[in-house]
KENU-397583 format. One record per residue: residue number from 1; residue in one letter; x, y, z of N, C-alpha, C in turn. Coordinates in steps of 0.02 Angstrom, whole numbers, padded with zeros to 5 digits. Each point is the difference from the previous one (the first is absolute). Example, Ala and Ser with C-alpha at 12.3 -4.5 7.8 and 13.67 -1.06 7.14 Angstrom:
BEGIN
 resi resn    n.x    n.y    n.z   ca.x   ca.y   ca.z    c.x    c.y    c.z
    1    a  00660 -00284  00390 -00045  00059  00000  00045  00060  00000
    2    s -00018  00053 -00036  00042  00059  00003 -00039  00055  00037
// end
This chain:
BEGIN
 resi resn    n.x    n.y    n.z   ca.x   ca.y   ca.z    c.x    c.y    c.z
    1    m  00038 -00059  00000 -00038  00059  00002  00040  00065 -00005
    2    r  00067  00000 -00003  00041  00054 -00005 -00019  00039 -00059
    3    g -00002  00067  00008 -00024  00041 -00054 -00072  00002 -00016
    4    f -00046 -00025  00043 -00065 -00011 -00003 -00029  00070 -00027
    5    l  00019  00054  00031 -00025  00061 -00016  00015  00033 -00068
    6    v  00053 -00030 -00035  00016  00023 -00065 -00059  00010 -00045
    7    s -00047 -00051  00001 -00058  00006 -00041 -00052  00058  00022
    8    l  00012  00019  00051 -00053  00054  00026  00026  00069 -00032
    9    t  00055  00009 -00033  00025  00064 -00023 -00035  00009 -00072
   10    v -00030  00053 -00005 -00030  00018 -00068  00053  00023 -00045
   11    a  00010 -00032 -00060  00050  00022 -00046 -00016  00063 -00035
   12    l  00031  00052  00023 -00020  00067 -00025  00046  00017 -00055
   13    g  00026 -00045 -00033  00042  00023 -00057  00072  00001  00024
   14    l  00015 -00008  00067  00067  00008  00028  00050 -00044 -00029
   15    s -00018 -00062 -00016  00049 -00052 -00019  00026  00024 -00072
   16    g -00040  00042 -00032  00025  00022 -00064  00030  00068 -00002
   17    a  00009  00032  00065  00025  00065  00008  00077  00002 -00023
   18    p  00019  00055 -00025  00072  00007 -00026  00052 -00009  00060
   19    g  00041 -00040 -00013  00065 -00008  00046  00042  00064  00017
   20    f  00036 -00008  00056  00046  00051  00020  00072 -00017 -00029
   21    a  00034  00049 -00012  00070 -00006 -00025  00040 -00048  00049
   22    q  00058 -00022 -00023  00039 -00034  00039  00027  00046  00063
   23    e  00004  00062 -00015  00024  00043  00049 -00061  00045  00016
   24    p -00045 -00020  00050 -00066  00031  00009  00016  00070  00017
   25    p -00056  00042 -00011  00002  00074  00011 -00011  00011  00077
   26    g  00003  00062  00023 -00003  00012  00075 -00075 -00016  00018
   27    k -00021  00010  00058 -00064 -00011  00029 -00055  00044 -00030
   28    a  00014  00067 -00009 -00044  00050 -00027 -00018 -00020 -00071
   29    e  00047 -00023 -00042 -00008 -00021 -00064 -00044 -00059 -00008
   30    i  00014 -00053  00046 -00038 -00056  00001 -00071  00009  00019
   31    l -00011  00049  00047 -00073  00019  00015 -00032  00033 -00059
   32    r  00043  00043 -00037 -00035  00025 -00059 -00017 -00050 -00050
   33    i  00039 -00050 -00011 -00017 -00050 -00053 -00059 -00041  00027
   34    l  00001 -00016  00058 -00059 -00041  00029 -00060  00033 -00011
   35    g  00001  00072  00014 -00065  00039 -00010 -00023  00006 -00066
   36    e  00044 -00011 -00047 -00026  00005 -00071 -00013 -00066 -00034
   37    i  00008 -00058  00033 -00017 -00064 -00034 -00070 -00004 -00016
   38    a -00045  00024  00037 -00071 -00006 -00021 -00019  00039 -00061
   39    t  00043  00045 -00021 -00013  00041 -00056  00024 -00030 -00067
   40    l  00042 -00051  00009  00034 -00024 -00062 -00056 -00041 -00041
   41    p  00002  00014 -00070 -00047 -00036 -00046  00006 -00075  00006
   42    e  00061 -00023  00002  00007 -00071 -00001 -00020 -00038  00064
   43    i -00004  00040  00057 -00029 -00024  00056 -00081 -00003 -00001
   44    r -00028  00050 -00028 -00073 -00003 -00017 -00015 -00055 -00040
   45    a  00040 -00009 -00052 -00018 -00057 -00049  00012 -00069  00033
   46    s  00047 -00005  00047  00006 -00065  00043 -00062 -00006  00037
   47    v -00024  00046  00033 -00058 -00003  00043 -00064 -00019 -00038
   48    v -00005  00025 -00060 -00058 -00010 -00042  00004 -00079 -00025
   49    q  00063 -00021 -00019  00010 -00069 -00021 -00021 -00048  00053
   50    n  00003  00022  00064 -00021 -00042  00049 -00074 -00006  00019
   51    g -00037  00040 -00040 -00069 -00010  00001 -00041  00057  00035
   52    y  00038  00059  00014 -00031  00052  00027 -00035  00045 -00048
   53    e -00063  00024  00013 -00026  00042 -00046 -00049  00052  00032
   54    d -00015  00055 -00033 -00054  00042  00026  00022  00028  00076
   55    e -00048 -00005  00048  00013  00017  00069  00055 -00036  00033
   56    n  00003 -00059 -00009  00050 -00039  00032  00069  00021 -00024
   57    l  00008  00016 -00065  00063  00022 -00030  00023  00066  00034
   58    a -00042  00048  00006  00004  00061  00031  00026 -00011  00070
   59    l -00036 -00048  00036  00018 -00012  00069  00068 -00033  00010
   60    a  00022 -00042 -00045  00064 -00033 -00003  00059  00050 -00004
   61    l -00007  00050 -00049  00046  00043 -00019  00008  00059  00063
   62    a -00057  00011  00025 -00004  00051  00057  00034 -00031  00067
   63    q -00016 -00064  00002  00037 -00039  00057  00073  00002 -00006
   64    m  00015 -00017 -00057  00078 -00004 -00013  00027  00075  00012
   65    a -00027  00050 -00021  00024  00067  00013 -00001  00015  00075
   66    r -00052 -00020  00039 -00005  00016  00066  00058 -00041  00039
   67    m  00005 -00063 -00014  00047 -00042  00037  00070  00026 -00014
   68    l  00022  00012 -00066  00066  00015 -00013  00017  00075  00012
   69    g -00053  00039  00014  00007  00077  00010 -00003  00007  00076
   70    d -00007 -00052  00045 -00009  00006  00068  00064  00009  00031
   71    e  00013  00044  00046  00075  00018  00023  00019 -00067  00038
   72    a -00042 -00028  00043  00023 -00055  00043  00013 -00060 -00045
   73    i -00043 -00021 -00045  00010 -00058 -00043  00057  00008 -00051
   74    a -00003  00057 -00038  00056  00009 -00047  00068  00011  00032
   75    g  00000  00028  00064  00062  00008  00033  00030 -00063  00022
   76    h -00045 -00046  00021  00022 -00070  00018  00029 -00037 -00059
   77    i -00037  00008 -00056  00024 -00034 -00062  00078  00028 -00021
   78    a  00002  00065  00001  00058  00033 -00011  00058 -00016  00036
   79    e -00011 -00011  00070  00052 -00018  00043  00031 -00073 -00018
   80    r -00050 -00044 -00028  00022 -00065 -00013  00036 -00004 -00063
   81    i -00016  00041 -00044  00037  00006 -00065  00072  00025  00013
   82    l  00000  00047  00045  00067  00028  00018  00040 -00047  00036
   83    a -00034 -00050  00041  00038 -00045  00033  00039 -00050 -00049
   84    a -00038 -00016 -00057  00042 -00040 -00049  00060  00039 -00029
   85    e  00002  00065 -00001  00060  00030 -00025  00050 -00009  00053
   86    r -00011  00001  00062  00044 -00009  00055  00026 -00071  00009
   87    g -00036 -00041 -00040  00016 -00075  00011 -00025 -00036  00063
   88    d -00054  00037  00029 -00035 -00024  00058 -00054 -00049 -00027
   89    w  00014 -00058 -00020 -00046 -00040 -00035 -00056 -00023  00045
   90    a  00012 -00016  00062 -00056 -00014  00040 -00058  00046  00007
   91    t  00024  00066  00001 -00055  00050 -00003 -00023  00013 -00068
   92    a  00040 -00005 -00050 -00021  00015 -00060 -00049 -00051 -00038
   93    q -00001 -00058  00029 -00048 -00050 -00031 -00068  00021  00014
   94    a -00016  00044  00051 -00066  00024  00019 -00024  00048 -00061
   95    a  00042  00019 -00049 -00018  00042 -00057 -00035 -00042 -00052
   96    q  00012 -00066 -00004 -00029 -00044 -00048 -00072  00004  00005
   97    g -00032  00013 -00056 -00072  00004 -00002 -00023  00065  00027
   98    l  00040  00046  00020 -00020  00065  00022 -00053  00004  00049
   99    i -00057 -00009 -00015 -00056  00012  00048 -00014 -00063  00042
  100    h  00011 -00063 -00028 -00019 -00059  00034  00036 -00004  00075
  101    p  00059  00019  00008  00029 -00011  00067 -00032  00044  00054
  102    l -00022  00056 -00024 -00040  00042  00054 -00061 -00031  00012
  103    l -00041 -00030 -00046 -00060 -00034  00008  00007 -00052  00048
  104    a  00047 -00042 -00016  00018 -00061  00044  00012  00021  00071
  105    r  00033  00058  00013  00012  00023  00071 -00056  00032  00026
  106    g -00042  00031 -00039 -00051  00043  00018 -00074 -00031  00013
  107    v -00021 -00054 -00036 -00063 -00024  00001 -00021 -00028  00070
  108    g  00055 -00026  00039 -00018 -00027  00065 -00016  00054  00050
  109    h  00013  00061 -00018 -00018  00059  00046 -00066  00028 -00015
  110    l -00037 -00029 -00052 -00063  00019 -00016 -00053 -00024  00052
  111    a -00057  00031  00001 -00055 -00023  00047 -00024 -00068 -00027
  112    p -00028 -00040  00047 -00019 -00071 -00014 -00042 -00004 -00062
  113    d -00049  00045 -00015 -00045 -00010 -00052  00039  00023 -00066
  114    e  00046  00048  00004  00042  00018 -00057  00045 -00054 -00017
  115    l  00034 -00032  00049  00045 -00055 -00018 -00042 -00060 -00035
  116    a -00060 -00011  00023 -00042 -00053 -00027 -00019  00020 -00076
  117    y -00010  00059 -00006 -00009  00028 -00070  00053 -00014 -00053
  118    f  00061  00014  00023  00059 -00018 -00032 -00003 -00076 -00022
  119    f -00012 -00038  00047  00005 -00071 -00014 -00061 -00023 -00046
  120    e -00053  00036  00003 -00059 -00008 -00050  00021  00008 -00063
  121    v  00043  00051 -00010  00026  00016 -00069  00049 -00058 -00024
  122    e  00042 -00026  00053  00042 -00059 -00015 -00047 -00066 -00024
  123    r -00054  00002  00027 -00039 -00055 -00019 -00033  00005 -00065
  124    v -00017  00062 -00020 -00019  00018 -00072  00050 -00018 -00049
  125    v  00066  00025  00019  00056 -00015 -00046  00012 -00079 -00014
  126    v  00006 -00038  00056  00016 -00066 -00012 -00057 -00038 -00031
  127    g -00065  00023  00005 -00061 -00025 -00031 -00003  00018 -00072
  128    a  00041  00048 -00018 -00010  00026 -00073  00050 -00026 -00046
  129    v  00062 -00014  00024  00053 -00023 -00040 -00006 -00076 -00008
  130    s  00038 -00025 -00053 -00003 -00068 -00018  00022 -00043  00058
  131    r -00017 -00066  00002  00020 -00043  00055  00075 -00001  00003
  132    r  00032 -00010 -00057  00072 -00004  00001  00036  00060  00033
  133    s -00018  00058 -00023  00024  00066  00030 -00014  00005  00078
  134    c -00064 -00017  00010 -00024  00000  00076  00042 -00040  00042
  135    g  00014 -00064 -00025  00038 -00049  00036  00070  00024  00007
  136    l  00031  00029 -00053  00074  00021  00009 -00002  00058  00044
  137    m -00047  00042  00005  00000  00053  00050  00007 -00025  00072
  138    f -00047 -00057  00016  00004 -00024  00068  00067 -00039  00008
  139    q  00031 -00025 -00049  00062 -00036  00006  00062  00046  00001
  140    n -00011  00064 -00003  00053  00049 -00007  00044 -00014 -00062
  141    r -00032 -00014 -00055  00044 -00019 -00062 -00016  00047 -00060
  142    l -00045  00043  00012 -00016  00051 -00049  00037  00070  00009
  143    g  00036  00023 -00050  00034  00056  00006 -00040  00064  00016
  144    a  00030  00053  00033 -00036  00057  00021 -00041  00041 -00058
  145    e  00033 -00004 -00057 -00026  00034 -00059 -00059 -00039 -00020
  146    a  00001 -00065 -00008 -00061 -00036 -00017 -00055  00011  00054
  147    i  00020 -00001  00062 -00054  00007  00053 -00029  00068 -00005
  148    g  00036  00053 -00014 -00025  00067 -00012 -00052  00003 -00058
  149    r  00024 -00032 -00055 -00044  00008 -00051 -00065 -00037  00006
  150    h  00000 -00063  00032 -00061 -00032  00019 -00043  00035  00041
  151    t  00036  00029  00052 -00038  00040  00054 -00038  00057 -00035
  152    a  00037  00034 -00046 -00027  00062 -00033 -00061 -00019 -00045
  153    e  00009 -00053 -00030 -00060 -00019 -00048 -00060 -00018  00041
  154    a  00009 -00032  00059 -00058 -00019  00046 -00029  00063  00032
  155    v  00044  00044  00025 -00022  00059  00036 -00032  00046 -00048
  156    a  00021  00001 -00060 -00031  00046 -00056 -00075 -00008 -00009
  157    r -00017 -00064  00020 -00070 -00026 -00010 -00046  00020  00055
  158    l  00031  00021  00061 -00045  00020  00056 -00044  00063 -00024
  159    n -00056 -00001  00037 -00043  00062 -00020  00030  00056  00032
  160    t -00013  00059 -00023  00029  00058  00016  00000  00023  00077
  161    p -00056 -00004  00036  00004  00007  00072  00047 -00050  00037
  162    a  00001 -00060 -00025  00044 -00048  00038  00072  00019 -00016
  163    l  00015  00015 -00063  00064  00024 -00017  00025  00055  00046
  164    k -00045  00057  00000  00018  00056  00042  00011 -00014  00066
  165    e -00033 -00050  00031  00010 -00020  00067  00066 -00031  00010
  166    y  00019 -00048 -00048  00060 -00035  00005  00058  00050 -00006
  167    y -00007  00048 -00040  00056  00044 -00011  00011  00046  00064
  168    r -00053  00018  00032  00002  00034  00061  00033 -00029  00049
  169    l -00011 -00070  00008  00041 -00040  00046  00065 -00010 -00017
  170    q  00015 -00009 -00067  00067 -00010 -00025  00038  00058  00015
  171    y -00022  00066 -00007  00037  00053  00026  00016  00002  00063
  172    k -00056 -00006  00044  00005  00000  00071  00059 -00054  00024
  173    a -00001 -00059 -00025  00042 -00051  00015  00073  00018 -00016
  174    a  00009  00034 -00062  00067  00018 -00017  00030  00053  00046
  175    r -00044  00047  00015  00020  00052  00048  00012 -00023  00067
  176    l -00035 -00049  00023  00013 -00035  00067  00066 -00041  00000
  177    g  00016 -00026 -00062  00058 -00041 -00006  00062  00033 -00010
  178    a -00003  00069 -00023  00062  00044 -00005  00043  00002  00064
  179    p -00035  00021  00054  00044  00008  00060 -00002 -00057  00050
  180    r -00040 -00051 -00018 -00010 -00052  00049  00026 -00071 -00026
  181    p  00020 -00047  00045  00011 -00068 -00018 -00063 -00041 -00011
  182    t -00005 -00059 -00021 -00053 -00042 -00002 -00019 -00017  00071
  183    p -00062  00010  00014 -00020 -00025  00080  00010 -00070  00006
  184    r  00019 -00023  00063  00012 -00064  00014 -00040 -00018  00061
  185    l -00035 -00057 -00004 -00040 -00028  00056  00052 -00028  00047
  186    a -00022  00006  00067  00041 -00034  00053 -00002 -00078 -00010
  187    p  00046 -00032  00018  00005 -00074 -00016 -00061 -00036  00021
  188    e -00026  00021  00059 -00063 -00035  00022 -00060  00014 -00040
  189    a -00006  00058 -00025 -00052  00021 -00037  00008 -00036 -00071
  190    r  00057 -00004 -00031  00012 -00039 -00058 -00016 -00065  00006
  191    e  00019 -00033  00049 -00018 -00073  00011 -00071 -00010  00005
  192    r -00034  00048  00034 -00073 -00004  00005 -00041  00014 -00066
  193    a  00033  00043 -00043 -00032  00010 -00061  00010 -00058 -00047
  194    t  00061 -00028 -00001  00017 -00054 -00037 -00045 -00062  00012
  195    a -00011 -00013  00071 -00040 -00054  00021 -00074  00011 -00021
  196    q -00023  00060 -00003 -00074  00016 -00023 -00003 -00014 -00076
  197    m  00052  00021 -00033 -00007 -00014 -00070  00002 -00075 -00014
  198    a  00041 -00039  00040  00003 -00070 -00015 -00074 -00033  00018
  199    a -00024  00026  00050 -00068 -00023  00024 -00054  00013 -00055
  200    a  00001  00059 -00024 -00042  00026 -00047  00004 -00049 -00064
  201    l  00061 -00005 -00019  00012 -00039 -00063 -00020 -00080  00009
  202    g  00013 -00021  00057 -00021 -00066  00015 -00081 -00009  00000
  203    a -00030  00051  00029 -00077 -00005  00005 -00024  00011 -00080
  204    a  00031  00034 -00040 -00024  00008 -00061  00007 -00057 -00046
  205    a  00055 -00043  00014  00010 -00056 -00041 -00044 -00058  00012
  206    r -00067  00013 -00026 -00054 -00048  00012 -00014 -00048 -00065
  207    t  00034  00022 -00051 -00011 -00045 -00064  00069 -00025 -00017
  208    a -00007 -00049 -00046  00060 -00033 -00024  00045  00056 -00035
  209    s -00031  00048 -00043  00034  00048 -00035  00036  00045  00050
  210    a -00036  00024  00051  00024  00048  00050  00062 -00037  00036
  211    q -00010 -00063  00021  00051 -00029  00032  00066 -00011 -00047
  212    a -00012 -00016 -00056  00058 -00001 -00049  00034  00070 -00005
  213    a -00037  00053 -00001  00029  00069 -00007  00037  00019  00062
  214    l -00025 -00025  00060  00035  00013  00060  00065 -00036  00001
  215    a  00003 -00063 -00022  00055 -00043  00000  00056  00033 -00048
  216    d -00029  00028 -00055  00049  00035 -00052  00028  00063  00030
  217    f -00041  00031  00038  00025  00063  00031  00059 -00009  00044
  218    e  00005 -00056  00030  00045 -00014  00052  00071 -00020 -00041
  219    r -00003 -00005 -00063  00058 -00017 -00040 -00003  00030 -00067
  220    l -00012  00061 -00001 -00012  00043 -00062  00059 -00009 -00045
  221    e  00061 -00009  00016  00062 -00003 -00040 -00001 -00070 -00033
  222    q -00033 -00048  00018  00002 -00061 -00031 -00057 -00025 -00039
  223    v -00050  00053 -00008 -00056 -00020 -00045  00000  00040 -00065
  224    s -00037 -00015 -00045 -00002  00042 -00063 -00031  00070  00009
  225    a  00010  00038 -00043 -00021  00070  00005 -00074  00002  00007
  226    r -00033 -00044 -00042 -00078  00001  00006 -00022 -00023  00068
  227    r  00031 -00048  00028 -00023 -00020  00071  00017  00051  00053
  228    a  00055  00030 -00018  00019  00059  00052 -00046  00050 -00004
  229    c -00029  00017 -00061 -00048  00055 -00005 -00061 -00025  00040
  230    l -00026 -00059 -00013 -00060 -00020  00039  00009 -00003  00075
  231    a  00066 -00014  00017  00005 -00005  00076  00007  00070  00026
  232    g  00028  00050 -00035  00008  00063  00023 -00061  00039  00003
  233    r -00043 -00010 -00047 -00071  00024 -00008 -00043 -00025  00061
  234    f  00010 -00057  00017 -00032 -00030  00051  00024  00031  00064
  235    f  00061  00005  00012  00029  00033  00060 -00021  00064  00012
  236    l  00003  00041 -00056 -00024  00073  00008 -00075  00007  00008
  237    d -00042 -00042 -00031 -00069  00002  00014 -00022 -00016  00071
  238    v  00039 -00051  00035 -00011 -00015  00060  00022  00055  00051
  239    v  00056  00028 -00014  00024  00056  00052 -00050  00055 -00003
  240    m -00021  00019 -00066 -00044  00059 -00006 -00070 -00010  00028
  241    e -00020 -00065  00012 -00060 -00013  00028  00002 -00008  00080
  242    m  00053  00010  00024  00017 -00006  00078 -00042  00054  00038
  243    e -00012 -00007  00061 -00031  00046  00043  00046  00066 -00009
  244    p -00030  00060 -00004  00041  00062 -00007  00069  00008  00036
  245    r -00011 -00009  00068  00058  00005  00050  00059 -00053 -00023
  246    a -00021 -00058 -00004  00050 -00053 -00020  00022  00012 -00066
  247    r -00038  00024 -00051  00024  00007 -00065  00053  00056 -00007
  248    h -00013  00054  00047  00049  00058 -00007  00065 -00028  00034
  249    q  00000 -00043  00048  00063 -00024  00024  00038 -00048 -00049
  250    a -00036 -00036 -00041  00021 -00046 -00052  00032  00048 -00049
  251    l -00032  00051 -00025  00018  00046 -00050  00065  00036  00018
  252    l  00007  00008  00066  00062  00039  00025  00060 -00051 -00005
  253    v -00018 -00064  00011  00058 -00047 -00005  00018 -00008 -00071
  254    l -00051  00005 -00053  00015 -00008 -00071  00034  00068 -00028
  255    s -00021  00047  00025  00029  00072 -00025  00071  00010  00026
  256    g  00016 -00037  00055  00071  00000  00040  00046 -00042 -00030
  257    r -00023 -00044 -00055  00049 -00048 -00020  00039  00034 -00054
  258    e  00066 -00028 -00013  00041  00025 -00049 -00005 -00048 -00057
// end
């Protein structure tokens, strides 16, 4: 489940954004470049190619401009890019994907209903892609660019109010993730949440197909991508149907994984 939240990141065309020179500019210049990304014609074309149109297209481009024009978010990204120039690779790795690292750090700081909404979008994504791609996501064998593309294509089909809400929470999570590390449950709370998930999964495995999915989920790396997809979808469905308080603890465990 490492990288589980990669597929929560809406591909706002960032994977196709122009690269920086081998000798990166200073922070002010990086911030200027980030602020202009949403205005580039090729970025708009990339977003359109992912299926955005009409109001959703306008929302996607406005979201990109808001995220990359935000002082806290853009400043965090710029610092990571500059870290690569210094050879500080451990820090610079957080620049990969630009927005995703902040989301991964920030979603756990959202309110319980907001965190649940993020995982509902995750459920939409894994339900919309092919079983092979879905399974590779759960097996952590699908590249970030492919995950971003599949996510964008799925999220582009959300109705406009749902997309607007998702973007509101995405922005909030990125801002929360800029100054804060990923929240971690205390060991006792993590053990309790894990036990509750196991109990919910066991209770849900009432049919032969559900029992097979549960068995496959416990050995995702050893089964086919198709079976991994069915197992992952089963797991996510069960977690999202847990009692709200238990679900929130479970989602904190999932959002805190690397």
